[in-house]
Every structure is written in structure tokens, then in C-alpha cells.
N, C-alpha and C positions, 0 to 999 in steps of 0.2 A: 534736480532732474525729475521729470515727471513721466507719466505713461505715454503722453503724446510724443515726446522726444524719443523714447524707446521704440514706439511703433513706427515712427518715420525711419529710424535707423534699420530696423528689421526688414520692413517692407522695401526699403530702398536698396538693401543688399541683394535681394533675390526675389523673383516673382513667386518662388516656391515656399517662401517663409511667411509666417503670420504670427500674431500674438494672441494669447488668450489669458484673461485675467480671472483667476478663481477667487472665491470668497475667503479662502484660507491663506492667501498670500499676504505678503507685506509690501509696503511701498518700496520703490527703488531707493537705495541709499548711496549717496556719493561719499567715497572715502578717499583719503589722501594716499597717493601711490608713487609719486615721482621722487624716488630715492636713488641716488647714484649707486651703481653696483648691484642693484636688485632687479630681477626680471619682474615684469608685470603682465597680467592677463585679466580678461573680463570673464566672469562666470555668472550663471544664473542659479543661485542657490540661496538659502536663508542663512543668516548669521545673527548672532545676538548683538552685533554692533548697533542695530537699530534701537536697542534699549538704552544706550548711553545717552545721558542728558547733558546739555551744555554746548558750548561753542568751540570746544577743543578739537584738535586734529584727531582723525580716526584712521587707524591702520589695521589691516588684517594681515597678520604675520605669524608664521609658524614653521616648524621643521617639516621636511619631506615634501610631498606633493598633494594637492587637493585630489588628484586623480586616484590616489590610494586611500583616501579618507573615508571612514565609516562602513566599508563593506566587511564581510566576515573574515577577510584576509588583510585588514588594515595593518600597516606597519610603519615604523620610522627607523631608519638606519642610524647607527651610532654616529656616523660622520655627519649626517644631516642634523642630528640633535646638537652636536658640538658646534656646527656652523651657525645654528640658530642662536645658541648662547653667546657666541662670539660676535654676532651681528654683522 
């Protein structure tokens, strides 16, 4: 995936959307996501997945929700943690 594909998707979704590429960003990273029983979503944030070398599959997986990750009130419920361990 490259910046052109992302720009077409963004500008095609709404006339009110645009893209901006900063010098501190990282290139888009395609990760594997089609796993039965798991919800998927697309987000714009940075992950260290880009640092993984090789041709293996890449998954971004963890307990809780990205919506509560990294603020001053970040949390993971015990039930979410157990569900992540069970897979």
C-alpha cells in the first residue's frame, strides 16, 4: 500500500477530507487482519510493526480497545486480558 492509494481512498470518501504527510510519519503498513471471530478496524496511528523485518505475517493484537490506549486514564479490564490470552 502506498500514499497514493490512501489519498484516493480519503478524498473519495468525502469532499471534506484531505491527507497531509509530515516528515515524522512512517509509511503505511499492511498487516494481516482476516481472522475468524475477531473484529477489525482501520486506524491512523503508529506501531512498531513497521520495524519487523522479514516476509512473515503481521498482526496487531492486544487486550481492551485502542480507544482507551495511552491516555492518562488507560486501562485494560481483567475480562479483556483473559480473552486476549485465550485468543
